[in-house]
Backbone and ligand atoms as CSV (ligand in chain L), in Angstrom:
chain,resi,resn,atom,element,x,y,z
A,1,UNK,N,N,0.830,-1.180,-0.029
A,1,UNK,CA,C,-0.027,0.055,-0.012
A,1,UNK,C,C,0.873,1.241,0.006
A,2,UNK,N,N,1.396,1.557,-1.178
A,2,UNK,CA,C,2.343,2.672,-1.156
A,2,UNK,C,C,1.634,3.874,-1.719
A,3,UNK,N,N,1.961,5.051,-1.119
A,3,UNK,CA,C,1.414,6.289,-1.641
A,3,UNK,C,C,1.922,6.521,-3.114
A,4,UNK,N,N,1.206,7.303,-3.823
A,4,UNK,CA,C,1.687,7.681,-5.171
A,4,UNK,C,C,2.004,9.235,-5.078
A,5,UNK,N,N,3.136,9.548,-5.460
A,5,UNK,CA,C,3.569,10.978,-5.402
A,5,UNK,C,C,3.684,11.469,-6.844
A,6,UNK,N,N,3.094,12.697,-7.102
A,6,UNK,CA,C,3.223,13.222,-8.388
A,6,UNK,C,C,4.167,14.440,-8.378
A,7,UNK,N,N,5.177,14.317,-9.237
A,7,UNK,CA,C,6.070,15.475,-9.272
A,7,UNK,C,C,6.088,15.978,-10.788
A,8,UNK,N,N,6.742,17.135,-10.901
A,8,UNK,CA,C,6.880,17.651,-12.259
A,8,UNK,C,C,6.885,19.229,-12.134
A,9,UNK,N,N,7.162,19.844,-13.294
A,9,UNK,CA,C,7.253,21.277,-13.306
A,9,UNK,C,C,5.779,21.867,-13.142
A,10,UNK,N,N,5.779,23.174,-12.697
A,10,UNK,CA,C,4.505,23.867,-12.608
A,10,UNK,C,C,3.745,23.664,-13.917
A,11,UNK,N,N,2.437,23.376,-13.891
A,11,UNK,CA,C,1.675,23.203,-15.123
A,11,UNK,C,C,1.737,21.844,-15.788
A,12,UNK,N,N,2.465,20.900,-15.190
A,12,UNK,CA,C,2.644,19.630,-15.907
A,12,UNK,C,C,1.422,18.731,-15.691
A,13,UNK,N,N,0.506,19.197,-14.854
A,13,UNK,CA,C,-0.823,18.541,-14.677
A,13,UNK,C,C,-0.859,17.696,-13.322
A,14,UNK,N,N,-0.016,17.951,-12.408
A,14,UNK,CA,C,0.031,17.150,-11.220
A,14,UNK,C,C,-1.297,17.171,-10.421
A,15,UNK,N,N,-1.869,18.409,-10.261
A,15,UNK,CA,C,-3.084,18.539,-9.530
A,15,UNK,C,C,-4.308,17.923,-10.110
A,16,UNK,N,N,-4.359,18.189,-11.472
A,16,UNK,CA,C,-5.509,17.583,-12.193
A,16,UNK,C,C,-5.418,16.091,-12.257
A,17,UNK,N,N,-4.255,15.560,-12.678
A,17,UNK,CA,C,-4.071,14.158,-12.703
A,17,UNK,C,C,-4.299,13.503,-11.292
A,18,UNK,N,N,-3.741,14.163,-10.326
A,18,UNK,CA,C,-3.913,13.635,-8.898
A,18,UNK,C,C,-5.400,13.539,-8.472
A,19,UNK,N,N,-6.052,14.716,-8.713
A,19,UNK,CA,C,-7.530,14.687,-8.407
A,19,UNK,C,C,-8.302,13.572,-9.081
A,20,UNK,N,N,-8.050,13.477,-10.408
A,20,UNK,CA,C,-8.809,12.481,-11.196
A,20,UNK,C,C,-8.449,10.994,-10.827
A,21,UNK,N,N,-7.151,10.909,-10.581
A,21,UNK,CA,C,-6.659,9.579,-10.217
A,21,UNK,C,C,-7.157,9.109,-8.822
A,22,UNK,N,N,-7.319,10.087,-7.927
A,22,UNK,CA,C,-7.836,9.698,-6.624
A,22,UNK,C,C,-9.312,9.327,-6.732
A,23,UNK,N,N,-10.075,9.869,-7.689
A,23,UNK,CA,C,-11.467,9.463,-7.960
A,23,UNK,C,C,-11.444,8.086,-8.466
A,24,UNK,N,N,-10.545,7.827,-9.478
A,24,UNK,CA,C,-10.441,6.551,-10.179
A,24,UNK,C,C,-10.026,5.378,-9.215
A,25,UNK,N,N,-9.031,5.669,-8.395
A,25,UNK,CA,C,-8.522,4.650,-7.490
A,25,UNK,C,C,-9.206,4.640,-6.093
A,26,UNK,N,N,-10.125,5.583,-5.901
A,26,UNK,CA,C,-10.932,5.666,-4.685
A,26,UNK,C,C,-9.969,5.834,-3.472
A,27,UNK,N,N,-9.006,6.806,-3.599
A,27,UNK,CA,C,-8.195,7.099,-2.385
A,27,UNK,C,C,-8.038,8.546,-2.241
A,28,UNK,N,N,-7.702,8.986,-1.089
A,28,UNK,CA,C,-7.632,10.500,-0.866
A,28,UNK,C,C,-6.469,11.078,-1.585
A,29,UNK,N,N,-6.677,12.430,-1.816
A,29,UNK,CA,C,-5.458,13.187,-2.423
A,29,UNK,C,C,-5.051,14.348,-1.556
A,30,UNK,N,N,-3.794,14.528,-1.522
A,30,UNK,CA,C,-3.239,15.747,-0.790
A,30,UNK,C,C,-2.312,16.522,-1.849
A,31,UNK,N,N,-2.180,17.793,-1.515
A,31,UNK,CA,C,-1.318,18.614,-2.400
A,31,UNK,C,C,-0.540,19.489,-1.457
A,32,UNK,N,N,0.878,19.445,-1.604
A,32,UNK,CA,C,1.678,20.037,-0.690
A,32,UNK,C,C,1.390,21.637,-0.550
A,33,UNK,N,N,1.197,22.171,-1.759
A,33,UNK,CA,C,0.882,23.667,-1.816
A,33,UNK,C,C,-0.462,23.939,-0.940
A,34,UNK,N,N,-1.443,23.144,-1.144
A,34,UNK,CA,C,-2.714,23.451,-0.491
A,34,UNK,C,C,-2.515,23.194,1.059
A,35,UNK,N,N,-1.755,22.158,1.414
A,35,UNK,CA,C,-1.469,21.834,2.802
A,35,UNK,C,C,-0.793,23.031,3.503
A,36,UNK,N,N,0.255,23.548,2.744
A,36,UNK,CA,C,0.989,24.642,3.360
A,36,UNK,C,C,0.148,25.884,3.427
A,37,UNK,N,N,-0.670,26.150,2.444
A,37,UNK,CA,C,-1.574,27.320,2.546
A,37,UNK,C,C,-2.464,27.181,3.755
A,38,UNK,N,N,-2.975,26.024,3.915
A,38,UNK,CA,C,-3.941,25.826,5.030
A,38,UNK,C,C,-3.213,26.086,6.419
A,39,UNK,N,N,-2.063,25.406,6.546
A,39,UNK,CA,C,-1.333,25.471,7.747
A,39,UNK,C,C,-0.940,26.941,8.033
A,40,UNK,N,N,-0.549,27.677,6.938
A,40,UNK,CA,C,-0.059,29.123,7.172
A,40,UNK,C,C,-1.187,30.082,7.176
A,41,UNK,N,N,-2.286,29.691,6.624
A,41,UNK,CA,C,-3.529,30.616,6.586
A,41,UNK,C,C,-3.260,31.741,5.617
A,42,UNK,N,N,-2.426,31.505,4.583
A,42,UNK,CA,C,-2.272,32.569,3.504
A,42,UNK,C,C,-1.786,31.830,2.255
A,43,UNK,N,N,-1.913,32.534,1.155
A,43,UNK,CA,C,-1.601,31.838,-0.179
A,43,UNK,C,C,-0.046,31.738,-0.354
A,44,UNK,N,N,0.270,30.839,-1.383
A,44,UNK,CA,C,1.701,30.669,-1.744
A,44,UNK,C,C,2.318,32.056,-2.135
A,45,UNK,N,N,1.515,32.836,-2.887
A,45,UNK,CA,C,1.979,34.164,-3.387
A,45,UNK,C,C,2.364,34.994,-2.141
A,46,UNK,N,N,1.439,35.050,-1.157
A,46,UNK,CA,C,1.681,35.865,0.043
A,46,UNK,C,C,2.891,35.328,0.793
A,47,UNK,N,N,3.081,34.055,0.877
A,47,UNK,CA,C,4.259,33.537,1.551
A,47,UNK,C,C,5.529,34.019,0.856
A,48,UNK,N,N,5.566,33.864,-0.486
A,48,UNK,CA,C,6.722,34.283,-1.189
A,48,UNK,C,C,6.995,35.788,-0.972
A,49,UNK,N,N,5.921,36.552,-1.077
A,49,UNK,CA,C,6.076,38.010,-0.971
A,49,UNK,C,C,6.566,38.476,0.401
A,50,UNK,N,N,6.051,37.859,1.420
A,50,UNK,CA,C,6.305,38.300,2.820
A,50,UNK,C,C,7.635,37.719,3.259
A,51,UNK,N,N,7.766,36.292,3.066
A,51,UNK,CA,C,8.938,35.736,3.753
A,51,UNK,C,C,9.951,35.153,2.772
A,52,UNK,N,N,9.613,35.240,1.552
A,52,UNK,CA,C,10.710,34.837,0.483
A,52,UNK,C,C,10.636,33.296,0.147
A,53,UNK,N,N,11.408,32.929,-0.905
A,53,UNK,CA,C,11.339,31.597,-1.428
A,53,UNK,C,C,12.062,30.612,-0.369
A,54,UNK,N,N,13.127,31.019,0.232
A,54,UNK,CA,C,13.852,30.129,1.143
A,54,UNK,C,C,12.937,29.667,2.235
A,55,UNK,N,N,12.138,30.580,2.788
A,55,UNK,CA,C,11.195,30.208,3.865
A,55,UNK,C,C,10.243,29.221,3.322
A,56,UNK,N,N,9.675,29.458,2.127
A,56,UNK,CA,C,8.707,28.470,1.545
A,56,UNK,C,C,9.289,27.120,1.442
A,57,UNK,N,N,10.634,27.050,0.982
A,57,UNK,CA,C,11.222,25.715,0.812
A,57,UNK,C,C,11.330,25.007,2.132
A,58,UNK,N,N,11.531,25.697,3.242
A,58,UNK,CA,C,11.489,25.057,4.503
A,58,UNK,C,C,10.152,24.524,4.882
A,59,UNK,N,N,9.195,25.354,4.548
A,59,UNK,CA,C,7.721,24.831,4.782
A,59,UNK,C,C,7.480,23.530,4.031
A,60,UNK,N,N,8.014,23.450,2.863
A,60,UNK,CA,C,7.815,22.234,1.897
A,60,UNK,C,C,8.367,21.031,2.598
A,61,UNK,N,N,9.608,21.191,3.171
A,61,UNK,CA,C,10.295,20.060,3.817
A,61,UNK,C,C,9.486,19.748,5.082
A,62,UNK,N,N,9.075,20.663,5.832
A,62,UNK,CA,C,8.273,20.322,6.983
A,62,UNK,C,C,6.966,19.634,6.655
A,63,UNK,N,N,6.397,20.062,5.556
A,63,UNK,CA,C,5.144,19.375,5.124
A,63,UNK,C,C,5.392,17.956,4.717
A,64,UNK,N,N,6.540,17.649,4.021
A,64,UNK,CA,C,6.872,16.321,3.722
A,64,UNK,C,C,7.051,15.431,4.932
A,65,UNK,N,N,7.802,15.954,5.993
A,65,UNK,CA,C,7.991,15.294,7.158
A,65,UNK,C,C,6.600,14.910,7.905
A,66,UNK,N,N,5.798,15.857,7.880
A,66,UNK,CA,C,4.492,15.694,8.437
A,66,UNK,C,C,3.708,14.472,7.741
A,67,UNK,N,N,3.757,14.559,6.454
A,67,UNK,CA,C,3.070,13.520,5.658
A,67,UNK,C,C,3.680,12.185,5.987
A,68,UNK,N,N,4.928,12.113,6.227
A,68,UNK,CA,C,5.603,10.831,6.531
A,68,UNK,C,C,5.152,10.323,7.871
A,69,UNK,N,N,5.151,11.219,8.899
A,69,UNK,CA,C,4.708,10.822,10.180
A,69,UNK,C,C,3.251,10.374,10.155
A,70,UNK,N,N,2.417,10.984,9.333
A,70,UNK,CA,C,1.012,10.579,9.298
A,70,UNK,C,C,0.791,9.232,8.663
A,71,UNK,N,N,1.806,8.788,7.811
A,71,UNK,CA,C,1.721,7.536,7.031
A,71,UNK,C,C,1.564,6.399,8.049
A,72,UNK,N,N,2.220,6.504,9.232
A,72,UNK,CA,C,2.108,5.495,10.221
A,72,UNK,C,C,0.757,4.945,10.545
A,73,UNK,N,N,-0.156,5.889,10.741
A,73,UNK,CA,C,-1.544,5.564,11.164
A,73,UNK,C,C,-2.457,5.650,10.032
A,74,UNK,N,N,-2.014,5.768,8.740
A,74,UNK,CA,C,-2.900,5.764,7.576
A,74,UNK,C,C,-3.457,4.405,7.343
A,75,UNK,N,N,-4.808,4.408,6.961
A,75,UNK,CA,C,-5.421,3.178,6.695
A,75,UNK,C,C,-5.490,2.967,5.103
A,76,UNK,N,N,-5.267,3.942,4.465
A,76,UNK,CA,C,-5.383,3.956,2.957
A,76,UNK,C,C,-4.184,4.628,2.327
A,77,UNK,N,N,-3.867,4.190,1.103
A,77,UNK,CA,C,-2.745,4.961,0.416
A,77,UNK,C,C,-3.431,6.281,-0.040
A,78,UNK,N,N,-2.365,7.198,-0.290
A,78,UNK,CA,C,-2.866,8.486,-0.760
A,78,UNK,C,C,-2.117,8.847,-2.055
A,79,UNK,N,N,-2.736,9.729,-2.813
A,79,UNK,CA,C,-2.109,10.352,-4.004
A,79,UNK,C,C,-1.618,11.775,-3.548
A,80,UNK,N,N,-0.323,12.060,-3.674
A,80,UNK,CA,C,0.162,13.303,-3.158
A,80,UNK,C,C,0.848,14.086,-4.255
A,81,UNK,N,N,0.288,15.271,-4.551
A,81,UNK,CA,C,0.933,16.068,-5.595
A,81,UNK,C,C,1.822,17.045,-4.872
A,82,UNK,N,N,3.057,17.236,-5.325
A,82,UNK,CA,C,3.982,18.163,-4.651
A,82,UNK,C,C,4.360,19.291,-5.498
A,83,UNK,N,N,4.786,20.414,-4.927
A,83,UNK,CA,C,5.017,21.631,-5.614
A,83,UNK,C,C,6.259,21.353,-6.558
A,84,UNK,N,N,6.259,22.196,-7.666
A,84,UNK,CA,C,7.268,21.993,-8.702
A,84,UNK,C,C,8.706,22.039,-8.360
A,85,UNK,N,N,8.963,22.792,-7.221
A,85,UNK,CA,C,10.309,23.051,-6.890
A,85,UNK,C,C,10.851,22.067,-5.803
A,86,UNK,N,N,9.915,21.314,-5.226
A,86,UNK,CA,C,10.208,20.504,-4.004
A,86,UNK,C,C,11.304,19.409,-4.293
A,87,UNK,N,N,11.307,18.659,-5.445
A,87,UNK,CA,C,12.365,17.593,-5.577
A,87,UNK,C,C,13.761,18.177,-5.689
A,88,UNK,N,N,13.953,19.479,-5.820
A,88,UNK,CA,C,15.305,20.046,-6.059
A,88,UNK,C,C,16.176,20.041,-4.724
A,89,UNK,N,N,15.486,20.224,-3.608
A,89,UNK,CA,C,16.149,20.164,-2.237
A,89,UNK,C,C,16.712,18.790,-2.059
A,90,UNK,N,N,17.947,18.525,-1.723
A,90,UNK,CA,C,18.410,17.194,-1.541
A,90,UNK,C,C,17.692,16.415,-0.456
A,91,UNK,N,N,17.392,17.136,0.710
A,91,UNK,CA,C,16.736,16.465,1.734
A,91,UNK,C,C,15.353,15.936,1.296
A,92,UNK,N,N,14.720,16.692,0.456
A,92,UNK,CA,C,13.455,16.288,0.011
A,92,UNK,C,C,13.501,15.103,-0.920
A,93,UNK,N,N,14.560,14.843,-1.577
A,93,UNK,CA,C,14.743,13.604,-2.453
A,93,UNK,C,C,14.550,12.389,-1.581
A,94,UNK,N,N,15.276,12.333,-0.508
A,94,UNK,CA,C,15.087,11.168,0.418
A,94,UNK,C,C,13.696,11.022,1.002
A,95,UNK,N,N,13.137,12.229,1.357
A,95,UNK,CA,C,11.766,12.205,1.878
A,95,UNK,C,C,10.719,11.670,0.918
A,96,UNK,N,N,10.967,12.103,-0.377
A,96,UNK,CA,C,10.076,11.613,-1.445
A,96,UNK,C,C,10.054,10.130,-1.485
A,97,UNK,N,N,11.238,9.537,-1.435
A,97,UNK,CA,C,11.392,8.105,-1.486
A,97,UNK,C,C,10.646,7.367,-0.396
A,98,UNK,N,N,10.814,7.984,0.764
A,98,UNK,CA,C,10.168,7.392,1.981
A,98,UNK,C,C,8.621,7.468,1.880
A,99,UNK,N,N,8.148,8.509,1.322
A,99,UNK,CA,C,6.671,8.746,1.239
A,99,UNK,C,C,6.002,7.808,0.252
A,100,UNK,N,N,6.646,7.444,-0.720
A,100,UNK,CA,C,5.964,6.524,-1.790
A,100,UNK,C,C,6.660,6.322,-3.049
A,101,UNK,N,N,5.832,5.899,-4.027
A,101,UNK,CA,C,6.333,5.678,-5.379
A,101,UNK,C,C,6.250,7.093,-6.154
A,102,UNK,N,N,7.279,7.491,-6.603
A,102,UNK,CA,C,7.406,8.848,-7.225
A,102,UNK,C,C,7.175,8.769,-8.807
A,103,UNK,N,N,6.184,9.492,-9.124
A,103,UNK,CA,C,5.904,9.562,-10.643
A,103,UNK,C,C,6.114,10.947,-11.182
A,104,UNK,N,N,7.001,11.039,-12.127
A,104,UNK,CA,C,7.363,12.347,-12.671
A,104,UNK,C,C,6.577,12.587,-13.945
A,105,UNK,N,N,5.709,13.615,-13.919
A,105,UNK,CA,C,4.973,14.020,-15.171
A,105,UNK,C,C,5.891,14.880,-15.983
A,106,UNK,N,N,6.481,14.459,-17.018
A,106,UNK,CA,C,7.473,15.250,-17.774
A,106,UNK,C,C,6.715,15.928,-19.011
A,107,UNK,N,N,6.987,17.223,-19.006
A,107,UNK,CA,C,6.416,17.970,-20.162
A,107,UNK,C,C,7.417,18.927,-20.769
A,108,UNK,N,N,7.247,19.310,-22.042
A,108,UNK,CA,C,8.245,20.200,-22.547
A,108,UNK,C,C,7.875,21.684,-22.257
A,109,UNK,N,N,8.848,22.635,-22.492
A,109,UNK,CA,C,8.590,24.004,-22.090
A,109,UNK,C,C,7.422,24.608,-22.813
A,110,UNK,N,N,7.115,24.205,-24.041
A,110,UNK,CA,C,5.957,24.832,-24.834
A,110,UNK,C,C,4.652,24.445,-24.145
A,111,UNK,N,N,4.598,23.113,-23.793
A,111,UNK,CA,C,3.337,22.682,-23.154
A,111,UNK,C,C,3.113,23.493,-21.794
A,112,UNK,N,N,4.200,23.632,-21.054
A,112,UNK,CA,C,4.074,24.320,-19.806
A,112,UNK,C,C,3.614,25.798,-19.976
A,113,UNK,N,N,4.295,26.443,-20.911
A,113,UNK,CA,C,4.014,27.857,-21.144
A,113,UNK,C,C,2.586,28.004,-21.549
A,114,UNK,N,N,1.987,27.207,-22.455
A,114,UNK,CA,C,0.573,27.232,-22.854
A,114,UNK,C,C,-0.360,27.158,-21.594
A,115,UNK,N,N,0.106,26.276,-20.731
A,115,UNK,CA,C,-0.815,26.129,-19.636
A,115,UNK,C,C,-0.821,27.134,-18.456
A,116,UNK,N,N,0.403,27.739,-18.394
A,116,UNK,CA,C,0.518,28.690,-17.193
A,116,UNK,C,C,0.510,30.122,-17.629
A,117,UNK,N,N,0.469,30.448,-18.949
A,117,UNK,CA,C,0.621,31.834,-19.363
A,117,UNK,C,C,-0.320,32.826,-18.804
A,118,UNK,N,N,-1.502,32.397,-18.410
A,118,UNK,CA,C,-2.521,33.403,-17.857
A,118,UNK,C,C,-2.520,33.365,-16.425
A,119,UNK,N,N,-1.678,32.520,-15.852
A,119,UNK,CA,C,-1.785,32.231,-14.341
A,119,UNK,C,C,-1.045,33.329,-13.557
A,120,UNK,N,N,-1.671,33.817,-12.498
A,120,UNK,CA,C,-0.990,34.816,-11.644
A,120,UNK,C,C,-0.663,34.200,-10.266
A,121,UNK,N,N,-0.986,33.026,-9.966
A,121,UNK,CA,C,-0.750,32.437,-8.668
A,121,UNK,C,C,0.529,31.754,-8.505
A,122,UNK,N,N,1.437,31.828,-9.490
A,122,UNK,CA,C,2.743,31.184,-9.367
A,122,UNK,C,C,3.806,32.228,-9.395
A,123,UNK,N,N,4.235,32.659,-8.242
A,123,UNK,CA,C,5.143,33.848,-8.084
A,123,UNK,C,C,6.405,33.735,-8.883
A,124,UNK,N,N,6.959,32.553,-9.091
A,124,UNK,CA,C,8.202,32.393,-9.869
A,124,UNK,C,C,8.006,32.755,-11.287
A,125,UNK,N,N,6.764,32.706,-11.857
A,125,UNK,CA,C,6.574,33.063,-13.266
A,125,UNK,C,C,6.036,34.445,-13.374
A,126,UNK,N,N,5.942,35.248,-12.422
A,126,UNK,CA,C,5.502,36.611,-12.491
A,126,UNK,C,C,6.743,37.465,-12.842
A,127,UNK,N,N,7.235,37.364,-14.081
A,127,UNK,CA,C,8.445,38.119,-14.465
A,127,UNK,C,C,8.294,38.576,-15.864
A,128,UNK,N,N,9.279,39.335,-16.428
A,128,UNK,CA,C,9.251,39.923,-17.768
A,128,UNK,C,C,9.113,38.897,-18.805
A,129,UNK,N,N,9.896,37.812,-18.654
A,129,UNK,CA,C,9.984,36.837,-19.748
A,129,UNK,C,C,9.701,35.407,-19.144
A,130,UNK,N,N,8.507,35.103,-18.874
A,130,UNK,CA,C,8.173,33.763,-18.284
A,130,UNK,C,C,8.701,32.663,-19.106
A,131,UNK,N,N,8.630,32.772,-20.421
A,131,UNK,CA,C,9.065,31.614,-21.329
A,131,UNK,C,C,10.504,31.315,-21.118
A,132,UNK,N,N,11.341,32.353,-21.054
A,132,UNK,CA,C,12.754,32.094,-20.794
A,132,UNK,C,C,13.016,31.496,-19.405
A,133,UNK,N,N,12.215,32.041,-18.422
A,133,UNK,CA,C,12.389,31.517,-17.042
A,133,UNK,C,C,11.972,30.044,-16.954
A,134,UNK,N,N,10.921,29.725,-17.692
A,134,UNK,CA,C,10.389,28.237,-17.681
A,134,UNK,C,C,11.560,27.381,-18.252
A,135,UNK,N,N,12.176,27.834,-19.422
A,135,UNK,CA,C,13.188,27.037,-20.095
A,135,UNK,C,C,14.392,26.835,-19.148
A,136,UNK,N,N,14.769,28.027,-18.505
A,136,UNK,CA,C,15.950,27.867,-17.605
A,136,UNK,C,C,15.726,27.049,-16.363
A,137,UNK,N,N,14.591,27.278,-15.685
A,137,UNK,CA,C,14.260,26.464,-14.565
A,137,UNK,C,C,14.137,24.937,-14.921
A,138,UNK,N,N,13.530,24.703,-16.029
A,138,UNK,CA,C,13.324,23.286,-16.416
A,138,UNK,C,C,14.642,22.579,-16.608
A,139,UNK,N,N,15.536,23.312,-17.225
A,139,UNK,CA,C,16.895,22.775,-17.496
A,139,UNK,C,C,17.643,22.533,-16.217
A,140,UNK,N,N,17.496,23.401,-15.305
A,140,UNK,CA,C,18.151,23.272,-13.972
A,140,UNK,C,C,17.559,22.029,-13.198
A,141,UNK,N,N,16.226,21.948,-13.277
A,141,UNK,CA,C,15.603,21.038,-12.501
A,141,UNK,C,C,15.473,19.594,-12.994
A,142,UNK,N,N,15.468,19.421,-14.302
A,142,UNK,CA,C,15.324,18.156,-14.994
A,142,UNK,C,C,16.115,17.022,-14.277
A,143,UNK,N,N,17.410,17.196,-14.002
A,143,UNK,CA,C,18.188,16.155,-13.378
A,143,UNK,C,C,17.567,15.772,-12.017
A,144,UNK,N,N,17.129,16.726,-11.276
A,144,UNK,CA,C,16.481,16.424,-9.925
A,144,UNK,C,C,15.269,15.586,-10.060
A,145,UNK,N,N,14.341,15.977,-11.014
A,145,UNK,CA,C,13.194,15.199,-11.224
A,145,UNK,C,C,13.432,13.812,-11.671
A,146,UNK,N,N,14.385,13.672,-12.562
A,146,UNK,CA,C,14.702,12.324,-13.051
A,146,UNK,C,C,15.266,11.442,-11.913
A,147,UNK,N,N,16.182,12.073,-11.183
A,147,UNK,CA,C,16.801,11.360,-10.051
A,147,UNK,C,C,15.755,10.817,-9.024
A,148,UNK,N,N,14.812,11.692,-8.735
A,148,UNK,CA,C,13.899,11.342,-7.652
A,148,UNK,C,C,12.795,10.361,-8.137
A,149,UNK,N,N,12.661,10.187,-9.513
A,149,UNK,CA,C,11.508,9.426,-9.969
A,149,UNK,C,C,11.678,8.008,-9.948
A,150,UNK,N,N,10.635,7.224,-9.660
A,150,UNK,CA,C,10.561,5.755,-9.906
A,150,UNK,C,C,9.975,5.540,-11.253
A,151,UNK,N,N,9.074,6.363,-11.668
A,151,UNK,CA,C,8.449,6.255,-12.954
A,151,UNK,C,C,8.349,7.616,-13.710
A,152,UNK,N,N,8.654,7.636,-15.009
A,152,UNK,CA,C,8.541,8.812,-15.745
A,152,UNK,C,C,7.422,8.729,-16.811
A,153,UNK,N,N,6.524,9.685,-16.842
A,153,UNK,CA,C,5.443,9.755,-17.785
A,153,UNK,C,C,5.553,10.923,-18.676
A,154,UNK,N,N,5.638,10.863,-19.944
A,154,UNK,CA,C,5.682,12.004,-20.826
A,154,UNK,C,C,4.288,12.385,-21.067
A,155,UNK,N,N,3.985,13.665,-20.819
A,155,UNK,CA,C,2.599,14.088,-20.888
A,155,UNK,C,C,2.199,14.944,-22.114
A,156,UNK,N,N,3.219,15.369,-22.895
A,156,UNK,CA,C,2.865,16.264,-23.987
A,156,UNK,C,C,1.853,15.624,-24.934
A,157,UNK,N,N,0.929,16.413,-25.256
A,157,UNK,CA,C,-0.209,16.090,-26.189
A,157,UNK,C,C,-1.072,14.918,-25.720
A,158,UNK,N,N,-0.998,14.514,-24.449
A,158,UNK,CA,C,-1.855,13.394,-24.081
A,158,UNK,C,C,-3.057,13.858,-23.227
A,159,UNK,N,N,-4.155,13.086,-23.362
A,159,UNK,CA,C,-5.381,13.433,-22.559
A,159,UNK,C,C,-5.049,12.825,-21.133
A,160,UNK,N,N,-5.764,13.437,-20.223
A,160,UNK,CA,C,-5.642,13.007,-18.831
A,160,UNK,C,C,-5.973,11.511,-18.666
A,161,UNK,N,N,-6.905,11.052,-19.446
A,161,UNK,CA,C,-7.279,9.511,-19.362
A,161,UNK,C,C,-6.151,8.727,-19.696
A,162,UNK,N,N,-5.344,9.160,-20.824
A,162,UNK,CA,C,-4.140,8.413,-21.270
A,162,UNK,C,C,-3.083,8.392,-20.201
A,163,UNK,N,N,-2.937,9.575,-19.589
A,163,UNK,CA,C,-1.850,9.742,-18.693
A,163,UNK,C,C,-2.123,8.797,-17.423
A,164,UNK,N,N,-3.437,8.761,-16.948
A,164,UNK,CA,C,-3.786,7.964,-15.888
A,164,UNK,C,C,-3.589,6.432,-16.137
A,165,UNK,N,N,-3.936,6.086,-17.413
A,165,UNK,CA,C,-3.852,4.670,-17.865
A,165,UNK,C,C,-2.340,4.324,-17.820
A,166,UNK,N,N,-1.466,5.188,-18.212
A,166,UNK,CA,C,-0.083,4.915,-18.174
A,166,UNK,C,C,0.506,4.762,-16.717
A,167,UNK,N,N,-0.017,5.633,-15.847
A,167,UNK,CA,C,0.370,5.560,-14.440
A,167,UNK,C,C,-0.037,4.147,-13.852
A,168,UNK,N,N,-1.377,3.929,-14.074
A,168,UNK,CA,C,-1.896,2.604,-13.562
A,168,UNK,C,C,-1.051,1.395,-14.081
A,169,UNK,N,N,-0.726,1.476,-15.324
A,169,UNK,CA,C,0.097,0.343,-15.844
A,169,UNK,C,C,1.393,0.205,-15.239
A,170,UNK,N,N,1.986,1.392,-15.074
A,170,UNK,CA,C,3.442,1.397,-14.558
A,170,UNK,C,C,3.515,0.981,-12.993
A,171,UNK,N,N,2.355,1.145,-12.291
A,171,UNK,CA,C,2.535,0.851,-10.860
A,171,UNK,C,C,2.030,-0.506,-10.520
A,172,UNK,N,N,1.450,-1.253,-11.514
A,172,UNK,CA,C,0.881,-2.600,-11.232
A,172,UNK,C,C,1.875,-3.543,-10.711
L,1,S3P,C1,C,6.789,26.176,-7.473
L,1,S3P,C2,C,5.713,25.510,-7.836
L,1,S3P,C3,C,4.364,25.728,-7.352
L,1,S3P,C4,C,4.466,26.266,-5.880
L,1,S3P,C5,C,5.348,27.510,-5.868
L,1,S3P,C6,C,6.778,27.282,-6.330
L,1,S3P,C7,C,8.064,25.926,-8.085
L,1,S3P,O1,O,3.595,24.485,-7.294
L,1,S3P,O2,O,4.875,25.265,-5.026
L,1,S3P,O3,O,4.762,28.500,-6.635
L,1,S3P,O4,O,9.165,26.264,-7.588
L,1,S3P,O5,O,8.108,25.336,-9.170
L,1,S3P,P1,P,2.998,23.861,-8.611
L,1,S3P,O6,O,4.092,23.103,-9.238
L,1,S3P,O7,O,1.852,22.979,-8.175
L,1,S3P,O8,O,2.515,24.967,-9.471
């Protein structure tokens, strides 16, 4: 009964796939961004604005540790979607492994840009040239995503149903 963890860049579809997969597999879903917002009583944008990215990264690690503690008493496996920058921190790589099977939703920069271009809730992309920022961050992060992953699913041009079928097949 291993948890399923969804990783990948912002806009790779983690939350949507996670939500739909939790329905299909009849198990609860958590999202580290939402857990952090709930715990802090403010949005991710507000946390970045007031306390900065480094503080947010600490909250992500704390959130992972809490999820691992809760695993002990859990009766059901969970689907857990994690923030796009979480796998980059070395400490989080080990925590991801402890928490469950890590599924990396891999998308290319064009897919990502199309999905996030009108979004204002992702502070890292509120800049003059989000396309360039996406390309740069993706290049920096790709090795961390790959290293942390048990399963890699390419999502470009695929429907959510197809992505979920591939995940189910890979974890059988
Ligand atoms: C971030 C991704 C966001 C959120 C924060 C930082 C990142 O989550 O954690 O804005 O560094 O890539 P999503 O990947 O769910 O958008």
